[in-house]
N, C-alpha and C positions, 0 to 999 in steps of 0.2 A: 802434571799429567796433560798430555795433548788430547784434543777433541777426539781424534781417531781412536785413541786408546779407551776413552770413556765409552764411546759408541760400541766398539768391539766388545768391551766388557758386558755392556747391557744386552747386546745381541746374543752373546754366548749364554748369558743367564736365562734367556727365554727359549733356548734350544737351537739357535741358528748354528749350523756347522759348515755351511757352504755359502759362498758369495760368488755369483756368476758375472763375468764381465771381460773387458779388454783393458789391459793396463796402459797407462800413459805416465809421463813424467810427474804430473800432479797427483797421481793416484798411489805413488810409492808409499807415503805415510799410511794410507789406508791398508794396503796389502801387508805391510810390516806389522801393523797393529793386529790385523786378523791372524796372521801367522803366529805372533806371540801369544795370542789367546787360544789357539787351537782351532781356528776357523779356516778351512781350505778356500783358497781363491781358485776358482775353476775357469780356465781360459776357454772362451767360446769363439766361434768363427765370425760372428758379428753381434752388435749390441741387441738387435731384435731377439736373437736367440737367447741372450741373457735374460731378457724379460720373460720369455716363454718358459725357460728352465726354472726361474724363480717361482712362477705361477704354478707349475706342475709340482715342484717341491712343496709348496704351501698346501696344495690340494692333497697330496699323498701323506704328508706328515702332520698337518694341523699347526705347524710352526710357520710364522711369516717367512716367505721367500725373500731373498735379498739379491739385488743385482746392482752392478756398478758400471758407470760410463764416464769417460773423460768429458771435458767441456767441449762446446762447439758441436760438430756433427755427431759425435758420440751420444750426446744428450738428446739430440733429435731422433737418432736412429733407435734408441732404446724405447722411445714412446710407442713404437709398433708393438713390441712384445708386452709392454705394460698396458696397452690398450686392450689386448686380449685378456689380461688379468682382470682389468676393470669390468669387462663384459661378463666374465665368468665369476666375478665377485671373489677372487682369490686375494688373500691378504699379502700384498707385496710391498716391500720397501725399496725405493730406488735411491741410490747414492750417486751423486755426480761430483766431479772435481771442479774447481774453479781456479783460474790463474790469479795470482796476486796482482794488485794494482800496478806494481813496478814493472811487471812483465807486459802489461797491456800496451804500453807505449812502444815497445821494441819488438813485438812479435808479429809475424806475418800470418799466423793462424787466425782462423775465424774467431771473433770475439762475440759469442752468443750467450746471453744470459741463460743459464741452465735450468731455469724453472719456467714452467708454463703457467700463465696466470688465468687462462680460460678454463671453464668447467669442461669436462669432468675432472681434469687433473688440477691439483692445487699444491702449492707449497705449504707444507704443514710442519708443525713442531714435532720433533721426535723426542719423547722423553720416556721414562720408565712406565708411567701409567698407560701411554698409548701403546707401548710394546706389549704390556700385560693384557690390554683389551684385545689386541690382535691374536694373541696366542690361543691356539685351539679353535679358532673361529674361522670358518670358511665363508665369510661375507665381509665386505668392506671395500674401500677404494684404494687405489695405489697412491702413493704419496711421494712424488718427486720433490727433493729438497736439496739444498746446496750447503756444503760445509763452509766454514769461515775459519 
């Protein structure tokens, strides 16, 4: 089983039914895993909108909001929306794609590490316990992290 399938399964179990974002080549496995599990991928106009929509979803439902961005500029753009979620203490999970090492040497796109190491955003482990702790709680920080 692929990582994307495991994460989609856990997100579905805690009540996530929508993921907001903009697709890219590296995000296809995520989108397919979501679709197979019954989670809708909602296309947005820009990544910042995805973060805001995830925050509002969390606020209205009590279920963690989830948004997705591609690597590079997409990952930096989504921080605007997730910054709003952080200030409002909405439980939001941010997924970003990461190009594999073989592609880094031959691509002209921006190679930007998709995680932000400074406070208040942190790369955090996403597991069943952390998902359960976020469920139904409208306080917490956003957790950008990268798949491997």
